[in-house]
C-alpha positions as CSV (number, residue, x, y, z in Angstrom):
1,X,-10.7,-74.6,-37.9
2,X,-7.2,-73.4,-38.8
3,X,-5.6,-70.5,-37.2
4,X,-6.3,-68.3,-40.4
5,X,-10.0,-69.4,-40.2
6,X,-10.2,-68.5,-36.6
7,X,-8.5,-65.0,-37.3
8,X,-11.0,-64.4,-40.0
9,X,-13.9,-65.2,-38.0
10,X,-12.6,-62.9,-35.2
11,X,-12.0,-60.0,-37.6
12,X,-15.5,-60.5,-39.0
13,X,-17.0,-60.3,-35.6
14,X,-15.2,-57.2,-34.7
15,X,-16.2,-55.6,-38.1
16,X,-19.7,-56.6,-37.6
17,X,-19.7,-55.1,-34.0
18,X,-18.1,-51.8,-35.1
19,X,-20.4,-51.4,-38.1
20,X,-23.4,-52.3,-36.1
21,X,-22.5,-49.8,-33.5
22,X,-21.8,-47.1,-35.9
23,X,-25.1,-47.8,-37.6
24,X,-27.1,-47.4,-34.4
25,X,-25.2,-44.3,-33.3
26,X,-25.4,-42.6,-36.7
27,X,-29.0,-43.5,-37.1
28,X,-29.8,-41.9,-33.9
29,X,-27.9,-38.7,-34.9
30,X,-29.7,-38.7,-38.2
31,X,-33.1,-39.0,-36.4
32,X,-32.2,-36.1,-34.0
33,X,-30.8,-34.0,-36.8
34,X,-32.0,-35.0,-40.2
35,X,-29.6,-34.0,-43.1
36,X,-27.6,-35.6,-46.0
37,X,-24.3,-35.8,-44.0
38,X,-25.6,-37.9,-41.1
39,X,-28.0,-39.9,-43.4
40,X,-25.2,-40.9,-45.9
41,X,-22.9,-41.8,-43.0
42,X,-25.6,-44.1,-41.5
43,X,-26.3,-45.6,-45.0
44,X,-22.6,-46.5,-45.4
45,X,-22.3,-48.6,-42.3
46,X,-25.7,-50.1,-42.6
47,X,-24.8,-51.3,-46.0
48,X,-21.5,-52.7,-44.6
49,X,-23.2,-54.3,-41.7
50,X,-25.9,-55.8,-44.0
51,X,-23.1,-57.2,-46.2
52,X,-21.3,-58.6,-43.1
53,X,-24.4,-60.4,-41.8
54,X,-25.1,-61.9,-45.3
55,X,-21.5,-63.3,-45.1
56,X,-22.3,-65.2,-42.0
57,X,-25.2,-66.8,-43.6
58,X,-25.1,-70.0,-45.8
59,X,-24.4,-69.2,-49.4
60,X,-27.6,-68.9,-51.5
61,X,-28.1,-70.6,-54.8
62,X,-26.9,-68.2,-57.7
63,X,-28.3,-70.4,-60.4
64,X,-31.4,-69.5,-62.2
65,X,-33.0,-66.2,-62.9
66,X,-34.0,-65.6,-59.1
67,X,-30.4,-66.3,-57.8
68,X,-28.8,-64.1,-60.6
69,X,-31.2,-61.2,-59.8
70,X,-30.4,-61.6,-56.1
71,X,-26.7,-61.4,-57.0
72,X,-27.0,-58.4,-59.2
73,X,-29.0,-56.5,-56.4
74,X,-26.3,-57.4,-53.8
75,X,-23.7,-56.0,-56.1
76,X,-25.8,-52.9,-56.7
77,X,-26.2,-52.5,-52.9
78,X,-22.4,-52.9,-52.5
79,X,-21.8,-50.2,-55.2
80,X,-23.7,-47.6,-53.0
81,X,-20.8,-47.6,-50.4
82,X,-18.4,-45.5,-52.3
83,X,-21.3,-43.2,-53.6
84,X,-22.6,-42.8,-50.0
85,X,-19.0,-41.8,-48.9
86,X,-18.9,-39.2,-51.8
87,X,-22.4,-37.9,-50.7
88,X,-21.1,-37.6,-47.2
89,X,-18.2,-35.6,-48.4
90,X,-20.3,-33.4,-50.5
91,X,-22.7,-32.7,-47.6
92,X,-19.7,-31.6,-45.5
93,X,-18.6,-29.1,-48.2
94,X,-15.7,-31.1,-49.3
95,X,-16.9,-31.5,-52.9
96,X,-18.6,-29.5,-55.4
97,X,-22.2,-30.0,-56.7
98,X,-21.0,-31.1,-60.2
99,X,-18.9,-33.9,-58.6
100,X,-22.0,-35.0,-56.6
101,X,-24.1,-35.2,-59.7
102,X,-21.4,-37.1,-61.7
103,X,-21.2,-39.6,-58.9
104,X,-25.1,-40.1,-59.2
105,X,-24.8,-40.6,-62.9
106,X,-21.8,-43.0,-62.4
107,X,-23.8,-45.0,-59.7
108,X,-26.8,-45.2,-62.1
109,X,-24.6,-46.5,-65.0
110,X,-23.1,-49.1,-62.7
111,X,-26.6,-50.2,-61.8
112,X,-27.6,-50.5,-65.4
113,X,-24.5,-52.4,-66.4
114,X,-24.7,-54.6,-63.5
115,X,-28.5,-55.5,-64.3
116,X,-27.7,-55.7,-68.0
117,X,-24.8,-58.1,-68.2
118,X,-25.3,-62.0,-68.1
119,X,-25.1,-63.5,-64.7
120,X,-21.6,-63.9,-63.2
121,X,-20.1,-67.3,-63.1
122,X,-20.1,-69.2,-59.9
123,X,-17.2,-68.6,-57.5
124,X,-14.0,-70.6,-58.6
125,X,-15.1,-70.8,-62.2
126,X,-13.6,-68.7,-65.0
127,X,-15.9,-66.7,-67.1
128,X,-15.8,-64.8,-70.5
129,X,-13.6,-61.9,-71.2
130,X,-16.3,-59.2,-70.4
131,X,-16.2,-60.5,-66.7
132,X,-12.6,-59.0,-66.5
133,X,-13.8,-55.8,-68.1
134,X,-16.7,-55.4,-65.8
135,X,-14.7,-56.1,-62.8
136,X,-12.2,-53.5,-63.9
137,X,-14.8,-51.0,-64.5
138,X,-16.3,-51.5,-61.0
139,X,-13.1,-51.5,-59.2
140,X,-11.9,-48.3,-61.1
141,X,-15.3,-46.5,-60.3
142,X,-14.8,-47.5,-56.6
143,X,-11.3,-46.3,-56.6
144,X,-12.0,-42.9,-58.2
145,X,-15.0,-42.3,-55.9
146,X,-13.0,-43.2,-52.9
147,X,-10.0,-41.0,-53.9
148,X,-12.4,-38.1,-54.4
149,X,-14.1,-38.7,-51.2
150,X,-10.8,-39.0,-49.2
151,X,-9.4,-35.8,-50.9
152,X,-12.6,-33.9,-50.1
153,X,-12.7,-35.1,-46.4
154,X,-9.1,-33.9,-45.9
155,X,-10.1,-30.5,-47.6
156,X,-13.3,-30.1,-45.5
157,X,-11.3,-30.6,-42.3
158,X,-8.9,-27.7,-43.1
159,X,-9.6,-24.7,-40.8
160,X,-11.6,-26.7,-38.4
161,X,-11.0,-27.3,-34.7
162,X,-8.1,-29.7,-34.0
163,X,-10.5,-32.5,-33.1
164,X,-12.7,-32.2,-36.2
165,X,-9.8,-31.9,-38.4
166,X,-8.2,-35.2,-37.1
167,X,-11.6,-36.8,-37.4
168,X,-11.8,-35.9,-41.0
169,X,-8.5,-37.2,-41.7
170,X,-9.3,-40.5,-39.9
171,X,-12.4,-40.7,-42.3
172,X,-10.3,-39.9,-45.4
173,X,-7.7,-42.6,-44.4
174,X,-10.3,-45.1,-43.8
175,X,-12.1,-44.4,-47.1
176,X,-8.7,-45.1,-49.0
177,X,-8.2,-48.2,-47.0
178,X,-11.6,-49.5,-47.7
179,X,-11.0,-49.0,-51.4
180,X,-7.6,-50.7,-51.2
181,X,-9.1,-53.7,-49.3
182,X,-11.7,-54.1,-52.1
183,X,-9.1,-53.9,-54.8
184,X,-6.8,-56.4,-53.1
185,X,-9.6,-58.8,-52.3
186,X,-10.8,-58.8,-55.9
187,X,-7.3,-59.1,-57.5
188,X,-6.5,-62.5,-56.0
189,X,-2.7,-61.6,-55.5
190,X,-0.1,-64.2,-55.7
191,X,0.8,-66.0,-52.3
192,X,-0.7,-68.4,-49.9
193,X,-4.5,-67.8,-50.0
194,X,-4.9,-68.2,-46.4
195,X,-2.3,-65.6,-45.4
196,X,-3.5,-63.2,-48.2
197,X,-7.2,-63.4,-47.1
198,X,-6.0,-62.6,-43.4
199,X,-3.9,-59.6,-44.5
200,X,-6.8,-58.3,-46.6
201,X,-9.3,-58.9,-43.8
202,X,-7.0,-56.9,-41.3
203,X,-6.8,-54.0,-43.8
204,X,-10.6,-54.0,-43.8
205,X,-10.9,-54.1,-40.1
206,X,-8.3,-51.2,-40.0
207,X,-10.5,-49.2,-42.3
208,X,-13.6,-49.7,-40.2
209,X,-11.6,-49.0,-37.1
210,X,-10.7,-45.6,-38.5
211,X,-14.3,-44.7,-39.3
212,X,-15.1,-45.9,-35.7
213,X,-12.4,-43.6,-34.3
214,X,-13.9,-40.7,-36.2
215,X,-17.5,-41.2,-35.2
216,X,-17.1,-42.8,-31.8
217,X,-14.1,-41.0,-30.5
218,X,-12.9,-42.2,-27.1
219,X,-12.6,-39.5,-24.4
220,X,-8.9,-40.1,-23.9
221,X,-8.1,-39.7,-27.6
222,X,-10.5,-36.7,-27.6
223,X,-8.6,-35.1,-24.9
224,X,-5.2,-35.6,-26.5
225,X,-6.5,-34.2,-29.8
226,X,-8.1,-31.2,-28.3
227,X,-5.2,-30.3,-26.2
228,X,-4.2,-27.3,-28.3
229,X,-7.9,-26.0,-28.3
230,X,-8.1,-26.6,-24.4
231,X,-5.0,-24.7,-24.0
232,X,-6.3,-21.7,-25.9
233,X,-9.6,-21.8,-24.1
234,X,-7.9,-21.9,-20.7
235,X,-6.1,-18.7,-21.4
236,X,-9.2,-17.1,-22.6
237,X,-11.1,-18.2,-19.5
238,X,-8.4,-16.9,-17.2
239,X,-9.0,-13.6,-19.2
240,X,-12.6,-13.8,-18.5
241,X,-11.9,-13.9,-14.7
242,X,-10.1,-10.5,-14.9
243,X,-12.3,-8.7,-17.4
244,X,-14.1,-5.7,-15.9
245,X,-16.1,-4.5,-19.0
246,X,-18.6,-6.2,-21.4
247,X,-16.2,-5.3,-24.2
248,X,-13.3,-7.0,-22.5
249,X,-15.4,-10.1,-22.1
250,X,-16.3,-10.3,-25.8
251,X,-12.8,-9.6,-27.0
252,X,-11.4,-12.2,-24.7
253,X,-13.6,-15.0,-25.6
254,X,-15.2,-14.6,-29.0
255,X,-12.0,-14.9,-31.2
256,X,-10.9,-18.1,-29.4
257,X,-14.3,-19.7,-29.3
258,X,-14.8,-19.2,-33.1
259,X,-11.5,-20.8,-33.9
260,X,-11.9,-23.7,-31.5
261,X,-15.5,-24.7,-32.7
262,X,-14.2,-24.5,-36.3
263,X,-16.7,-22.1,-37.8
264,X,-14.5,-19.1,-37.3
265,X,-17.2,-16.7,-36.0
266,X,-18.8,-16.0,-32.9
267,X,-21.2,-13.3,-31.5
268,X,-22.8,-12.0,-28.2
269,X,-26.4,-11.2,-28.7
270,X,-28.9,-9.5,-26.4
271,X,-32.3,-11.0,-25.6
272,X,-33.9,-9.6,-28.7
273,X,-31.2,-10.8,-31.1
274,X,-29.3,-7.5,-31.3
275,X,-25.6,-7.9,-31.7
276,X,-23.4,-6.6,-28.9
277,X,-20.1,-7.8,-30.5
278,X,-19.1,-10.2,-33.2
279,X,-15.7,-11.7,-34.3
280,X,-15.2,-13.3,-37.6
281,X,-18.6,-12.5,-38.9
282,X,-19.8,-9.8,-41.3
283,X,-23.0,-7.9,-40.9
284,X,-25.1,-10.3,-43.1
285,X,-23.9,-13.3,-41.2
286,X,-24.7,-11.6,-37.9
287,X,-28.2,-10.9,-39.1
288,X,-28.7,-14.5,-40.3
289,X,-27.4,-16.0,-37.0
290,X,-29.5,-13.6,-35.0
291,X,-32.6,-14.4,-37.0
292,X,-31.9,-18.2,-36.3
293,X,-31.3,-17.7,-32.6
294,X,-34.4,-15.6,-32.0
295,X,-36.5,-18.0,-34.1
296,X,-35.3,-21.0,-32.0
297,X,-36.0,-19.4,-28.7
298,X,-38.8,-20.9,-26.9
299,X,-38.0,-19.2,-23.6
300,X,-38.4,-22.4,-21.5
301,X,-34.7,-23.2,-20.8
302,X,-32.5,-21.5,-18.3
303,X,-29.0,-20.5,-18.9
304,X,-26.6,-22.1,-20.1
305,X,-28.9,-24.1,-22.3
306,X,-27.3,-24.9,-25.8
307,X,-29.6,-25.1,-28.8
308,X,-28.8,-26.1,-32.3
309,X,-30.5,-23.5,-34.5
310,X,-29.6,-25.2,-37.7
311,X,-27.2,-24.1,-40.5
312,X,-24.3,-25.0,-38.3
313,X,-25.3,-22.3,-35.7
314,X,-25.1,-23.3,-32.0
315,X,-26.4,-20.8,-29.4
316,X,-26.2,-20.9,-25.6
317,X,-28.7,-19.2,-23.6
318,X,-27.1,-16.8,-21.1
319,X,-28.9,-14.9,-18.1
320,X,-28.8,-11.9,-20.3
321,X,-28.7,-12.6,-24.0
322,X,-27.1,-15.3,-26.1
323,X,-23.5,-16.7,-27.0
324,X,-24.0,-17.7,-30.6
325,X,-21.4,-19.7,-32.7
326,X,-21.2,-20.7,-36.4
327,X,-19.8,-24.1,-35.6
328,X,-19.6,-25.3,-39.1
329,X,-21.4,-27.9,-41.0
330,X,-19.2,-30.8,-39.5
331,X,-20.2,-30.2,-35.9
332,X,-23.7,-32.1,-35.8
333,X,-22.1,-35.1,-37.6
334,X,-19.8,-35.9,-34.7
335,X,-22.3,-35.6,-32.0
336,X,-22.5,-33.1,-29.1
337,X,-18.9,-32.3,-28.6
338,X,-19.1,-28.8,-29.7
339,X,-22.5,-28.2,-27.9
340,X,-20.9,-29.5,-24.6
341,X,-17.8,-27.2,-25.1
342,X,-20.0,-24.3,-25.8
343,X,-22.0,-24.8,-22.7
344,X,-19.0,-24.9,-20.5
345,X,-17.7,-21.7,-22.1
346,X,-21.1,-20.1,-21.8
347,X,-21.2,-20.8,-18.1
348,X,-18.1,-18.8,-17.6
349,X,-19.1,-16.1,-19.9
350,X,-22.4,-15.7,-18.0
351,X,-20.5,-15.5,-14.7
352,X,-18.0,-13.0,-16.2
353,X,-21.0,-10.9,-17.5
354,X,-22.9,-10.9,-14.2
355,X,-19.6,-9.9,-12.5
356,X,-19.2,-7.0,-15.0
357,X,-22.8,-6.0,-14.4
358,X,-22.2,-5.8,-10.7
359,X,-18.9,-4.0,-11.2
360,X,-20.6,-1.4,-13.4
361,X,-23.5,-0.9,-11.0
362,X,-21.0,-0.5,-8.0
363,X,-18.9,1.9,-10.1
364,X,-22.0,3.9,-11.1
365,X,-23.2,3.9,-7.4
366,X,-19.8,5.0,-6.2
367,X,-19.5,7.7,-8.8
368,X,-23.0,9.1,-7.8
369,X,-21.9,8.9,-4.1
370,X,-18.6,10.7,-4.8
371,X,-20.4,13.4,-6.8
372,X,-23.1,13.8,-4.1
373,X,-20.2,14.0,-1.5
374,X,-18.3,16.6,-3.5
375,X,-21.3,18.6,-4.1
376,X,-22.2,18.5,-0.4
377,X,-18.6,19.6,0.6
378,X,-18.8,22.4,-1.9
379,X,-22.1,23.5,-0.4
380,X,-20.5,23.2,3.1
381,X,-17.6,25.3,2.2
382,X,-19.7,27.9,0.4
383,X,-22.4,28.2,3.3
384,X,-19.6,28.3,6.0
385,X,-17.6,30.9,4.1
386,X,-20.6,33.0,3.3
387,X,-21.8,33.1,7.0
388,X,-18.6,34.4,8.4
389,X,-19.0,38.0,7.1
390,X,-22.4,38.6,8.6
391,X,-21.4,36.8,11.8
392,X,-18.4,39.2,12.1
393,X,-20.7,42.1,11.8
394,X,-23.0,40.6,14.6
395,X,-20.0,40.1,16.8
396,X,-18.8,43.6,16.3
397,X,-22.2,45.2,17.0
398,X,-22.5,42.9,20.2
399,X,-19.0,44.2,21.2
400,X,-20.2,47.9,20.9
401,X,-23.4,47.1,22.8
402,X,-21.3,45.5,25.7
403,X,-18.9,48.4,25.9
404,X,-21.1,51.4,25.3
405,X,-24.7,50.5,26.2
406,X,-24.5,47.7,28.6
407,X,-25.3,50.1,31.6
408,X,-28.4,51.3,29.9
409,X,-29.9,48.0,30.0
410,X,-32.4,47.1,32.9
411,X,-33.6,44.0,34.4
412,X,-32.4,40.7,32.5
413,X,-31.0,42.8,29.6
414,X,-27.4,42.3,30.5
415,X,-27.9,38.6,31.0
416,X,-29.6,38.3,27.5
417,X,-26.7,40.2,26.0
418,X,-24.2,37.9,27.6
419,X,-26.0,34.9,26.2
420,X,-26.2,36.3,22.7
421,X,-22.4,36.9,22.9
422,X,-21.6,33.5,24.1
423,X,-23.8,31.8,21.3
424,X,-22.3,34.2,18.7
425,X,-18.8,33.1,19.6
426,X,-19.9,29.4,19.6
427,X,-21.5,29.9,16.3
428,X,-18.0,31.5,15.0
429,X,-16.3,28.3,16.3
430,X,-18.8,26.1,14.5
431,X,-18.3,28.0,11.2
432,X,-14.5,27.8,11.6
433,X,-14.6,24.1,12.3
434,X,-16.9,23.6,9.3
435,X,-14.6,25.4,7.1
436,X,-11.7,23.5,8.3
437,X,-13.5,20.2,7.7
438,X,-14.4,21.2,4.3
439,X,-10.9,22.2,3.4
440,X,-9.3,18.7,4.3
441,X,-8.5,16.8,1.1
442,X,-9.2,20.0,-1.1
443,X,-6.0,21.9,-0.6
444,X,-3.7,19.8,1.6
445,X,-0.2,21.3,2.3
446,X,2.7,19.3,0.5
447,X,4.1,16.6,2.8
448,X,7.6,16.9,4.2
449,X,10.0,15.1,6.4
450,X,8.7,15.4,9.9
451,X,9.9,14.1,13.3
452,X,6.8,13.0,15.2
453,X,8.9,12.8,18.5
454,X,9.7,16.6,18.4
455,X,6.2,17.6,17.2
456,X,4.5,15.6,20.0
457,X,6.8,17.3,22.6
458,X,5.8,20.7,21.4
459,X,2.1,19.9,21.4
460,X,2.3,18.4,24.9
461,X,4.2,21.5,26.1
462,X,1.6,23.7,24.7
463,X,-1.2,21.7,26.2
464,X,0.5,21.9,29.7
465,X,-0.1,25.7,29.8
466,X,-3.8,25.2,29.6
467,X,-4.0,22.1,31.9
468,X,-1.4,22.6,34.6
469,X,-2.9,19.9,36.8
470,X,-2.6,17.2,34.0
471,X,0.3,14.8,33.5
472,X,1.1,14.6,29.8
473,X,3.8,12.2,28.6
474,X,5.4,11.3,25.2
475,X,6.3,7.6,25.4
476,X,9.0,7.6,22.6
477,X,10.4,6.8,20.3
478,X,8.1,8.3,17.7
479,X,8.9,7.6,14.1
480,X,10.0,10.1,11.3
481,X,7.3,10.3,8.6
482,X,6.7,12.1,5.3
483,X,3.6,14.2,6.4
484,X,2.3,17.8,6.4
485,X,3.5,19.6,9.5
486,X,0.3,21.5,9.5
487,X,-2.0,18.4,9.3
488,X,0.2,16.5,11.7
489,X,0.1,19.3,14.3
490,X,-3.6,19.7,13.9
491,X,-4.1,16.0,14.4
492,X,-2.0,15.6,17.5
493,X,-3.4,19.0,19.1
494,X,-7.0,17.9,18.5
495,X,-6.4,14.5,19.9
496,X,-4.6,15.7,23.0
497,X,-7.0,18.6,23.6
498,X,-10.1,16.3,23.1
499,X,-8.6,14.0,25.8
500,X,-8.0,16.9,28.3
501,X,-11.4,18.4,27.6
502,X,-13.5,15.3,28.0
503,X,-11.5,13.3,30.4
504,X,-13.8,14.3,33.4
505,X,-11.2,15.6,35.9
506,X,-8.2,18.0,35.9
507,X,-5.4,15.6,37.2
508,X,-5.7,13.5,33.9
509,X,-2.8,11.4,32.5
510,X,-2.5,11.7,28.8
511,X,0.2,9.6,27.0
512,X,1.2,9.8,23.3
513,X,3.0,6.7,21.9
514,X,3.5,5.0,18.7
515,X,4.1,1.5,17.0
516,X,3.6,-0.5,14.0
517,X,1.2,-3.4,13.3
518,X,1.9,-6.7,11.3
519,X,1.3,-4.9,7.9
520,X,3.9,-2.3,8.7
521,X,1.3,0.5,9.2
522,X,2.2,3.3,11.7
523,X,0.0,3.5,14.8
524,X,-0.1,6.7,16.7
525,X,-1.9,6.3,20.1
526,X,-3.2,9.2,22.3
527,X,-4.5,7.5,25.6
528,X,-5.9,8.9,28.8
529,X,-7.1,7.5,32.1
530,X,-10.2,9.6,32.3
531,X,-13.8,8.5,32.6
532,X,-13.8,6.8,29.1
533,X,-16.5,6.3,26.5
534,X,-19.1,3.5,26.7
535,X,-18.6,1.0,23.9
536,X,-22.0,1.9,22.3
537,X,-20.9,5.5,21.8
538,X,-17.4,5.0,20.4
539,X,-18.7,4.9,16.8
540,X,-20.9,8.0,17.2
541,X,-18.3,10.3,18.7
542,X,-16.4,10.3,15.4
543,X,-19.4,11.8,13.6
544,X,-19.9,15.6,13.0
545,X,-21.6,17.5,15.9
546,X,-21.7,14.3,18.1
547,X,-20.6,14.9,21.7
548,X,-21.4,13.1,24.9
549,X,-21.0,16.2,27.2
550,X,-23.6,19.0,27.3
551,X,-22.2,22.2,25.7
552,X,-21.9,23.9,29.1
553,X,-19.9,21.2,30.8
554,X,-17.0,21.4,28.4
555,X,-16.1,23.7,25.5
556,X,-15.9,22.7,21.9
557,X,-18.1,22.2,18.8
558,X,-18.2,18.3,18.7
559,X,-16.2,18.3,15.5
560,X,-12.7,17.8,16.8
561,X,-12.7,14.0,16.2
562,X,-14.5,14.3,13.0
563,X,-11.9,16.6,11.6
564,X,-9.1,14.1,12.8
565,X,-10.9,11.3,11.1
566,X,-11.3,13.2,7.8
567,X,-7.7,14.1,8.0
568,X,-6.6,10.6,8.6
569,X,-8.7,9.3,5.6
570,X,-7.2,12.0,3.4
571,X,-3.7,10.4,4.2
572,X,-5.0,6.9,3.4
573,X,-5.4,5.9,7.0
574,X,-8.1,5.6,9.7
575,X,-9.0,6.7,13.2
576,X,-10.2,4.2,15.8
577,X,-11.6,4.9,19.3
578,X,-11.2,2.0,21.8
579,X,-11.2,1.4,25.5
580,X,-8.6,2.4,28.3
581,X,-4.9,1.8,27.9
582,X,-3.2,-1.2,29.4
583,X,-2.9,-0.9,33.1
584,X,-5.7,1.6,33.6
585,X,-9.1,0.7,34.8
586,X,-10.9,3.5,32.9
587,X,-10.0,5.8,30.0
588,X,-10.0,6.1,26.1
589,X,-7.4,5.2,23.5
590,X,-7.6,7.0,20.1
591,X,-5.5,5.3,17.5
592,X,-4.4,6.9,14.3
593,X,-3.4,4.3,11.7
594,X,-1.3,5.6,8.7
595,X,0.0,3.6,5.7
596,X,3.5,2.1,5.9
597,X,4.8,4.3,3.0
598,X,4.6,7.3,5.3
599,X,7.7,6.1,7.1
600,X,10.8,8.0,6.4
601,X,13.6,6.2,8.2
602,X,17.1,7.4,7.6
603,X,18.6,9.8,5.1
604,X,18.2,7.3,2.1
605,X,14.5,7.0,2.6
606,X,12.4,7.3,-0.7
607,X,10.7,10.5,-1.9
608,X,7.5,11.5,0.0
609,X,4.3,10.1,-1.2
610,X,1.9,12.3,-2.8
611,X,-1.0,13.6,-0.8
612,X,-4.1,11.3,-1.5
613,X,-7.6,11.1,-0.6
614,X,-9.2,7.6,0.3
615,X,-12.1,6.2,2.2
616,X,-10.1,2.9,3.0
617,X,-10.1,2.1,6.6
618,X,-6.9,0.2,7.1
619,X,-7.3,-0.5,10.7
620,X,-10.4,-2.6,11.8
621,X,-12.7,-0.9,14.2
622,X,-14.8,-3.2,16.1
623,X,-16.0,-0.5,18.5
624,X,-14.2,2.5,17.1
625,X,-15.6,5.9,16.0
626,X,-15.3,9.5,17.1
627,X,-16.1,12.0,19.8
């Protein structure tokens, strides 16, 4: 065999392999999704593969009526190739119905003419003049149908996703090359026959390769062609990760998904088909899509199962509802690319919707808790305020009894009167502390520039008057902060008095110091070397009315540390109770942690932060709480 013959044999083998593979793939798609588009595409390559197989067989005898009839039937089969391409284009919306009807009439005319004319002369022999006219008629009809199909394929690809658009252009180019191959093959152009046949064979291979590229798109090429779509989808997917409402999820993904899948429209539906939000679809289209989605739902597949609901509608099942897309009539022809892409996006949409639902649930719960807390605080303030007036009257009458009628009481009467007075005074302290607790965060004084070193010295000096045996120290330097003088004085006074009152002995050592942590937060420590608090009680003592001592053993209402904790939280900080200070075998350390922005170092410090209220505990408290 010559080199040209080897080349022709190789080209024929490759063409047969490509056409056979396309026939198998398109046949399976046609069986899975019956329709004129996949059916006509399968027909094209089944016919081409059939013709190529016949070309490999020994030539049959064309003489006699049987040979002439077989030749005419083979020609009629060949004439269906451009017609099937036109039918494929019409099914994809690239051509109108009148063009399709005209192509059908032209095919019938070609069949009639082919069967009516006398048998064609054997190859290599010249025939009568009508042979040239017949050949010109067939080639012209093939060319016209191919041009219409190519133009229609390019037109149908407009507005589609980048991959589908490029596939349609490959199909259109392959259609034109196939027509050119047939024309050049029949023309018998001048030149060396062997070289010319090789050139025409390569053109035919190129046309089939373009068809194979469109229908059997390699993953690497698909990735390159889809790059623009993937970039848009990636941006939308990042937006999904930051969406906090259902409306944001829909606005982020629906417009992009509609463009990428080529149909231009997408919708989020609930379980019953009701539309949550739609993009690129009018009300009638939404109702039609909803009807198809609900009708195709068999309830057996978990999310994110993707269903082909027909009429170009793809729907992905979500945990709650559906993500439906009008993918266009072209999507099923090219396999499951769009379905796979929709499944990937649906997974992310499902996760985003679940996160939004949890966020909404948390926000609703937090709002309910805040409302209940505010109502409780209001009730606490009202009750405490309203109890003061009758209690003042009770204390006044008790004072009158003590001064004017105590001598008239016999037996245990004076003792009972003393106990009533003590408990009434204790009740007055409780009400005062409750009022103070309810005021924190409701009407905080404005912050100002405050030197904690000077304030701590004043608080310690005042505490020495009531506890002369105790040793109180300020281990400076303490920072300058933006803080209310009233709240800061209240905090330090409560912490120092609490240490002196519950330390367990008179010669207690109390030290006030400060520092910062790695996050720049201000840490104010009040430490004592008293008897300390067992670890299991360090959380409880920060709660209201919690105290380790009996009321008789030490004064107080059990709300000192609770007030301190509430004040710290109103400033955006936290309060922690821990063990003894370094170097002491026993004792307690109470640490007040405040945000870094309360620091006011130097005359060029920024403006004071506005008073705030937060429940954020910035300092971890493995053991900490109140007393």
